[in-house]
C-alpha positions in Angstrom: 120.1 121.1 96.7 117.1 119.0 96.2 113.7 120.2 97.2 112.9 119.7 100.9 110.1 117.1 101.1 107.1 117.7 103.1 106.9 116.4 106.6 103.9 114.4 105.7 104.5 110.5 105.7 101.1 109.6 104.1 99.4 108.4 107.3 96.7 111.5 107.3 94.6 110.5 110.2 93.8 113.4 112.3 93.0 111.6 115.7 95.3 113.3 118.3 93.4 116.6 119.1 93.2 117.5 115.4 97.0 116.6 114.8 97.8 113.8 112.3 98.9 110.5 114.0 101.7 110.3 111.3 103.3 113.5 111.2 101.8 115.7 113.9 100.7 118.4 111.5 97.3 119.9 111.6 95.0 120.4 108.4 96.0 123.9 108.5 99.6 123.3 108.9 99.5 120.8 106.0 97.8 123.5 104.0 100.5 125.9 104.8 103.2 123.3 104.0 102.0 123.0 100.3 102.2 126.6 99.7 105.9 126.8 100.7 108.3 127.3 97.7 111.6 128.2 98.8 113.8 125.6 100.4 114.7 127.9 103.2 111.1 128.4 104.2 110.4 124.4 103.7 113.3 123.7 106.1 112.5 126.1 108.8 108.8 124.6 108.7 110.4 121.0 108.9 112.2 122.3 111.9 109.1 123.6 113.3 107.4 120.0 112.8 110.3 118.5 114.5 110.1 120.6 117.5 106.0 120.0 117.8 106.8 116.4 117.7 109.1 116.6 120.5 106.6 118.5 122.8 103.6 116.4 121.8 105.6 113.1 122.1 104.4 109.8 120.7 106.0 110.5 117.1 109.3 108.4 117.4 108.3 106.5 114.1 108.3 109.6 112.2 112.1 109.8 111.9 112.6 106.5 110.1 109.6 107.0 107.9 110.6 110.5 106.9 114.2 109.7 106.3 113.1 106.7 104.0 110.9 109.2 102.1 113.7 111.9 102.0 115.9 109.2 100.4 113.3 108.3 97.7 113.3 112.0 96.9 117.1 112.1 96.7 117.1 114.6 99.4 120.3 114.4 101.6 119.4 114.3 105.2 121.5 115.1 108.0 118.5 115.7 110.1 117.0 115.2 113.5 120.0 115.9 115.6 119.2 118.3 118.4 115.6 118.8 116.7 117.4 120.6 113.9 116.8 119.8 110.1 119.7 120.3 108.1 
């Protein structure tokens, strides 16, 4: 299995109450995501971000942008069905 990519889609503008307008992560969450080494941890974190986006709303663009990023990194993605990354 390829390495699970970061949820970041390289927008990095923290305008929504401290959350990035691209991926919904806070600066603290971005720092945490960089420290995760095991795919199981990275996948769980990705699921957390997806759930966070659902609650916050206004992140509909993220799915397509992340899918494109994952494809570039050759990460097989059957993602975002029922808020689960798999």
